[in-house]
Structures are given as structure tokens and as C-alpha cells.
C-alpha positions in Angstrom: 0.1 0.1 -0.4 1.0 3.9 -0.5 0.4 4.8 3.2 0.7 2.7 7.1 -2.7 3.7 7.5 -4.5 1.6 4.1 -6.3 2.8 1.4 -9.1 1.3 2.7 -9.2 2.9 6.2 -10.7 6.3 5.1 -13.2 8.4 6.7 -17.2 8.2 6.0 -17.1 11.3 3.7 -14.2 9.7 1.6 -16.4 6.4 0.8 -19.4 9.0 0.3 -17.4 10.8 -2.6 -15.4 7.5 -3.8 -18.9 5.7 -4.2 -20.5 8.5 -6.0 -17.4 8.7 -8.4 -18.6 5.3 -9.2 -21.7 5.7 -10.2 -20.4 9.0 -12.2 -17.9 7.0 -14.1 -20.7 4.0 -15.1 -22.1 6.8 -16.8 -19.0 6.7 -19.3 -19.7 3.2 -20.4 -23.1 2.7 -20.0 -24.0 3.3 -23.0 -21.1 0.9 -24.7 -23.3 -2.2 -24.8 -26.7 -0.5 -26.2 -25.3 1.6 -28.8 -26.9 -0.7 -31.3 -30.1 -0.7 -29.9 -29.9 3.2 -29.2 -29.1 3.7 -33.3 -32.2 1.1 -33.9 -34.7 2.5 -31.5 -34.1 6.3 -32.8 -33.6 5.3 -36.3 -30.4 6.8 -36.0 -26.8 6.0 -37.6 -23.8 4.8 -36.1 -22.3 8.3 -36.7 -25.6 10.0 -35.6 -24.9 7.7 -32.2 -21.4 8.8 -31.8 -22.3 12.1 -30.7 -23.9 10.6 -27.5 -19.9 10.7 -26.4 -18.9 13.8 -28.5 -21.3 15.8 -26.4 -21.1 14.6 -23.1 -16.8 15.4 -23.4 -17.1 18.4 -25.6 -18.9 19.9 -22.6 -17.1 18.0 -20.3 -14.0 19.7 -21.6 -15.1 23.4 -21.4 -16.8 22.5 -18.3 -13.4 22.0 -16.5 -12.9 25.8 -16.8 -15.7 26.1 -14.6 -15.2 23.7 -12.2 -12.4 25.5 -9.8 -14.4 29.0 -10.5 -17.6 27.6 -9.1 -15.9 25.5 -5.8 -13.9 28.1 -4.8 -16.9 30.1 -4.2 -19.3 27.7 -3.0 -17.5 25.1 -2.0 -16.5 21.7 -2.4 -19.5 20.0 -1.2 -22.4 22.3 -2.8 -20.2 21.8 -6.3 -20.5 17.9 -5.5 -24.3 18.3 -5.3 -24.8 20.6 -7.7 -23.2 18.4 -10.2 -25.4 15.0 -9.1 -28.3 17.2 -9.6 -27.5 17.6 -12.8 -26.4 14.1 -13.8 -30.1 13.0 -12.1 -32.3 15.4 -14.2 -30.3 15.3 -17.5 -29.5 11.4 -17.1 -33.5 10.9 -16.3 -34.2 13.3 -19.3 -32.2 11.3 -21.7 -33.9 7.9 -21.2 -37.1 10.0 -22.1 -35.6 11.0 -25.7 -38.1 10.8 -28.6 -34.9 11.4 -30.8 -31.0 11.3 -31.3 -31.0 14.8 -30.9 -32.4 15.5 -28.1 -30.9 12.7 -26.3 -27.2 14.1 -27.4 -28.7 17.3 -26.1 -29.7 15.6 -22.9 -26.2 13.9 -22.6 -24.5 17.3 -22.9 -26.2 18.6 -20.3 -25.3 15.0 -17.8 -21.6 15.9 -19.2 -21.8 19.2 -17.6 -22.9 17.9 -14.2 -20.0 15.0 -14.7 -17.6 17.7 -15.0 -18.5 19.3 -11.6 -19.1 16.3 -10.0 -15.5 14.3 -11.1 -13.2 17.2 -10.9 -14.2 18.1 -7.7 -14.2 14.6 -6.3 -11.1 14.2 -6.5 -9.9 17.0 -5.0 -12.3 16.5 -2.0 -10.8 12.8 -1.9 -7.4 13.9 -1.7 -8.0 16.6 0.7 -10.2 14.3 3.1 -8.2 10.7 2.9 -6.3 9.2 5.0 -2.6 8.1 3.7 -1.8 11.4 1.5 -2.4 11.7 -2.1 -1.1 8.7 -3.3 -3.9 6.7 -1.5 -6.4 8.9 -2.4 -5.4 8.9 -6.4 -5.4 5.0 -5.9 -8.7 5.2 -4.2 -10.0 7.7 -7.1 -8.5 4.9 -9.8 -10.3 2.1 -8.1 -14.0 4.1 -8.5 -12.8 5.3 -12.1 -11.8 1.2 -12.4 -15.3 0.1 -11.1 -17.4 2.0 -12.6 -15.9 1.5 -16.2 -16.7 -2.2 -15.1 -20.1 -2.0 -13.9 -21.1 0.7 -16.2 -21.5 -1.5 -19.4 -22.6 -4.4 -17.3 -25.6 -2.2 -16.0 -26.2 -1.3 -19.3 -26.4 -4.4 -20.5 -28.7 -5.4 -18.1 -31.2 -3.0 -18.1 -30.4 -2.0 -21.7 -31.4 -5.6 -22.8 -34.9 -5.3 -22.2 -35.3 -1.6 -23.1 -32.2 0.7 -24.1 -34.1 3.7 -22.3 -34.1 2.1 -18.7 -29.9 2.0 -18.4 -30.5 6.0 -18.5 -33.5 5.8 -15.5 -31.0 3.1 -13.3 -28.1 5.9 -12.9 -30.6 8.7 -12.3 -31.4 6.6 -9.5 -28.0 5.6 -8.6 -26.7 9.2 -8.8 -29.5 10.3 -6.6 -28.5 7.8 -3.6 -24.8 9.0 -4.2 -26.7 12.7 -3.9 -28.1 11.4 -0.5 -24.8 9.9 0.8 -23.0 12.8 -0.2 -25.5 15.4 1.8 -25.4 12.9 4.8 -21.8 12.1 5.2 -20.0 15.0 3.7 -19.5 17.7 5.6 -18.5 21.1 3.9 -15.3 21.4 3.1 -12.7 24.5 3.5 -12.9 27.1 0.6 -9.6 28.0 -0.9 -7.9 31.3 0.5 -7.5 32.9 -2.8 -10.5 32.5 -5.4 -10.1 30.4 -8.8 -10.7 32.5 -12.2 -11.5 30.9 -15.2 -8.1 31.6 -16.6 -6.0 29.8 -14.1 -6.3 26.5 -15.5 -5.5 28.0 -19.1 -2.5 29.7 -17.6 -1.6 26.5 -15.2 -1.0 24.6 -18.6 2.2 27.6 -19.3 3.9 25.0 -16.8 6.1 22.5 -19.5 5.2 19.4 -17.2 1.9 20.0 -16.8 1.5 20.8 -20.7 3.5 17.9 -21.8 1.3 15.1 -19.6 -1.7 17.2 -21.1 -0.6 16.9 -24.7 0.4 13.2 -24.2 -2.8 12.4 -22.9 -4.7 14.2 -25.1 -3.4 12.2 -27.8 -3.3 8.9 -25.1 -7.2 9.5 -24.6 -8.5 9.3 -28.4 -7.0 6.0 -28.7 -8.9 5.0 -25.1 -12.0 6.5 -26.8 -11.9 5.0 -30.1 -12.0 1.7 -28.5 -14.7 2.7 -26.0 -17.0 4.2 -28.5 -16.3 2.4 -31.7 -15.8 -0.6 -31.1 -19.1 -1.6 -29.6 -19.9 -1.0 -33.7 -17.8 -3.5 -34.8 -17.9 -6.1 -32.2 -21.9 -6.0 -32.9 -23.1 -8.3 -30.6 -26.2 -8.5 -28.3 -26.2 -6.0 -25.5 -25.2 -9.0 -22.8 -22.3 -10.0 -24.4 -21.2 -7.0 -25.3 -21.2 -5.8 -21.8 -19.5 -8.7 -20.6 -16.5 -8.0 -23.1 -16.6 -4.2 -21.4 -17.2 -5.4 -18.3 -14.0 -7.5 -18.2 -11.9 -4.9 -19.6 -13.1 -2.8 -16.7 -12.2 -5.3 -14.8 -8.3 -5.5 -16.1 -8.6 -1.6 -15.9 -9.4 -1.5 -12.0 -6.4 -4.4 -11.7 -3.7 -2.9 -13.0 -4.6 0.9 -12.4 -4.6 0.1 -8.5 -2.4 -3.1 -8.3 0.0 -2.9 -10.8 1.1 0.2 -11.9 2.3 1.4 -8.6 4.3 -1.7 -8.8 6.1 -1.2 -12.1 6.4 2.4 -11.5 8.5 1.5 -8.4 10.6 -1.1 -11.0 11.0 0.3 -14.2 10.1 4.3 -13.5 7.3 6.1 -14.2 7.9 7.5 -17.5 9.3 4.0 -18.9 6.4 2.4 -17.6 3.8 5.2 -19.7 6.1 5.3 -22.9 5.7 1.5 -23.1 2.3 1.2 -22.1 0.9 3.5 -24.6 3.1 1.6 -27.7 1.4 -2.0 -26.6 -2.1 -0.1 -26.1 -1.1 1.0 -29.9 -0.2 -2.8 -30.7 -3.3 -4.2 -29.1 -5.6 -1.7 -31.4 -4.2 -2.2 -34.2 -4.4 -6.4 -33.5 -8.1 -5.6 -32.9 -8.9 -3.7 -35.9 -7.4 -6.2 -37.9 -8.0 -9.5 -36.3 -10.9 -11.6 -36.6 -13.8 -11.3 -34.3 -12.4 -13.6 -31.3 -9.2 -11.7 -31.7 -11.3 -8.3 -31.5 -12.9 -9.3 -28.4 -9.6 -10.5 -26.6 -7.7 -7.2 -27.6 -10.8 -5.2 -26.2 -10.7 -6.8 -23.0 -6.8 -6.7 -22.6 -6.9 -2.8 -23.8 -8.2 -2.7 -19.9 -4.5 -3.3 -18.8 -2.9 -0.8 -20.7 -5.7 1.5 -20.0 -5.2 1.1 -16.2 -1.6 1.4 -16.3 -2.0 4.7 -18.6 -4.5 6.6 -16.2 -2.8 6.0 -12.8 0.5 7.2 -14.1 -1.1 10.0 -16.2 -3.0 11.1 -12.8 -0.3 11.4 -10.7 1.8 13.4 -13.3 -1.0 16.2 -13.6 -1.6 16.3 -10.4 2.3 17.2 -9.1 4.4 18.0 -12.0 3.5 21.6 -11.9 3.4 24.0 -8.7 -0.5 25.3 -9.4 -3.0 24.4 -7.0 -4.2 20.6 -7.5 -7.8 21.7 -8.3 -6.7 24.1 -11.1 -4.1 21.6 -12.5 -6.2 19.0 -12.8 -8.9 21.3 -14.3 -5.9 22.5 -17.1 -5.1 18.7 -17.8 -8.6 18.0 -18.1 -9.5 20.4 -20.4 -7.1 19.8 -22.8 -7.5 15.8 -23.1 -11.2 15.4 -23.1 -11.4 17.0 -26.0 -9.9 14.1 -27.4 -12.9 12.2 -26.0 -15.2 14.1 -27.7 -13.3 13.7 -31.1 -12.8 10.4 -31.3 -16.5 9.1 -31.0 -17.2 11.6 -33.9 -14.4 10.8 -36.2 -13.7 6.8 -36.0 -17.0 6.5 -37.3 -16.6 9.1 -40.3 -13.4 8.0 -40.9 -15.1 4.3 -41.2 -17.3 5.8 -43.8 -14.2 7.6 -45.7 -12.0 4.4 -45.9 -12.9 0.9 -43.9 -13.1 -0.5 -40.9 -9.6 -1.0 -40.0 -8.5 2.9 -40.5 -9.9 4.3 -37.2 -8.0 1.7 -35.6 -5.0 3.0 -37.2 -5.5 6.5 -36.5 -6.1 4.7 -33.2 -2.8 3.2 -32.5 -0.8 6.0 -34.6 -2.4 8.4 -31.6 -1.0 6.4 -29.0 2.4 6.1 -30.4 2.3 9.7 -30.3 1.3 10.1 -27.0 4.7 7.8 -26.3 6.4 10.2 -28.4 5.5 13.6 -26.2 6.9 11.2 -23.4 10.2 10.5 -24.9 10.8 14.2 -26.7 9.3 16.0 -23.1 11.0 13.5 -20.9 13.2 16.5 -19.0 10.1 18.4 -18.2 8.4 15.6 -16.3 11.4 13.9 -15.3 11.5 15.9 -11.7 8.3 14.9 -11.3 9.0 11.0 -12.0 11.8 10.7 -10.4 9.6 11.6 -6.9 7.0 8.8 -7.7 9.7 6.6 -8.5 11.1 7.3 -5.0 7.8 6.9 -3.3 6.5 4.0 -5.0 10.3 1.9 -4.3 9.6 3.0 -0.3 6.3 2.2 -0.2 6.0 -1.1 -2.3 6.3 -4.1 0.0 3.6 -2.7 2.0 0.6 -4.1 -0.2 -2.2 -1.9 -1.7 -4.7 -3.1 0.7 -2.8 -3.8 3.4 -3.7 -2.1 7.2 
């Protein structure tokens, strides 16, 4: 573990926030297994349905500039509750959509709520967790992995009956999260200085943070090509597609929490990140050109590389610059979520212009570009990477969930 207190020994407020974070991340992969069903139910094309991701993440990216501005004025607790309330409303409205245009619009509102919640949740967990930032980041990445695993499963279980049910299910779960935050999380102290809308952009003036964000931008394009485009390529029933992405999410959780820290301690953060990005590129390329069984295996296997990348990127983004963590996180997420908006839109367009293989070639190239940024900008990232290596090497022998 990364602290003698143990990742699992946390205050109730941390568990309430982490639990709500699981549901928030479920919303990302929720639509994966039901994308073909939504297309059929709303008489929409693959490109139109892919806009469910594009509108969601485009608004999420832009809203990152608002999160610190809002939370530094009304406090972390109220910001979390505002974000959760927006998700409850727009997830519920998504289930009532009568056209793909309505659904895309409601997903945009959902993205705004999710941005307010997710970025603030990380800051709250880091601030309130026992064991310091390392334990908090592992807890946050655990929530991400669990949410990414359970989202497709929930989408499959509810979506097999009707594609609208997963949206209603998410609204209900987020309402439960709202109640948990209300009961268990006390108001967090406001920062001494209010954050302006431009602070996250100013933070990107730091070479290390800009390098981490740029590399993560290319990586996220690859990640969300797998997440948003692969369901159409696999063309499976909601149950089978949900099972595939559940397995992918399980690997994501295991590798982000258990494997990544040990690999960092042994090989160094930047070598691990660069190597994982190159392996992801190979995996995506094989996914695009293999037969159906190979595509399923590669989709599941991608979770391992995604899990490793997520942990290293989060640690670098939060500590590579001197900016306050919420500000650095907002600037970093502002850049990388634009790729999450672009990939679901461009991948089906690229297929229309060429064939089904080329979107995966492009995704493999962007993963390599992410690794290239890490290699070229190594010096800007090295100071933080060395600090992470020393910490992981010191703490590695204790075991992640030790007491």
C-alpha cells in the first residue's frame, strides 16, 4: 500500500464521495453495450449515435474551466451536490428522448454535471483521505475502474429490456449518491484564493503539465476509439457486449491499482507510461485487423494498458507543476477531454471515408504520438517522475490494501 494507514481505512466522507464517483464513471461506459440498440430504437446512424460521447465530453472539457471557479466560491460539497443534481436530471431526461438529437442534447447537460462532480470529487478525496495523495489517487482510480467495469454491465442488464432503462437506472443511483454526500460529507474549507476562469489555462503554461496534458490528449483519442467505436465493430447483443467491456473494466481496475504502482517502482514512471502506450498501440492495431474473437480479446486486454496509463497520468498531472491540484487537474482535463469528444465523432467518419480498419490505425498512431511526447518532453516530466519512483520504491513492499 502507499501509506501505513491503508487505502481502505478512510473516513465516511471519502467513501461517500468515492461511491458516488463509481456511479459517475459508470455513466461513461453505460451506453457502450446499447449503442446499436439506441441506433435502432431512434432510427439513427452510427455517426449520429456516436455524438452521445462527443456532446458529453465536449461539454465536459469546456466545463473544466468552470469547476475551480465554482468550487472556490460555493465550496466543494455544494459543487459536488450541484453536479450530482444535474446528472440526475439529465440522465433521467435522456431516458425520455424521442430523437437522437434530444438524447445528444441531454447527454451534453449530463456532461456538465459530471464535470462539476468528477473534478471536484478528486480534490475532495485527496483533501480528506487518510494516507496522503498516493492513497487518495489509488482510491479515485479504483472508483474509475469499478465504474468503467460496472457501467457496461448495468447498461447490458437494463438495456436488454429497453435502451431507455439504463438512463433511468443511472439517475436513481446518482440520486442515492446525492443523499450519501448530503449525509456524510461536511462542507470543505474554501481555498484562500478564488480561482478564476483563466487559471487552468495559465497553469498549462508550465512545461511539465502541458506535456502531460498533450500526451494524455493523444492517449485519450485511442482510449475512446476503443470505448465508443468498438461496440459497433463487435456488433454483439447487449449482454455479450456488456460482458466484454465489464472484463475490460476489471482489468483496468486491477492494473491501475495493483500493477501500475509496482511497475513504476521497478522501471520508472515514464518508462512504464511510454511502454504501456506502445503496447496499447499494438493491441488496437491487432483489434482492427483481427477476426471477431481476436477483436474481443484485444478489447478486453486494452483495459490493462488503459489502467496503467490512467494511474501514471493522474499522478503526473496532479504533481508535475506548482499549481494547486484542482487548478492543475482542470487544465489537464480541459485538454485531454477534447480528444474524448473527437474520437467518437471521427472514428465512424473515418470508416465512412475508408474502411473499418483505418479508425484503429489512426488510434494506434495517436497512442504512439502520446509515447513520443513522453520521450521528447522527458526532461520536463523527469523531476516529478523521479519523485514518484522514490515514493513507490519506498512503499512498494507493504501491499496496496494492507492495514
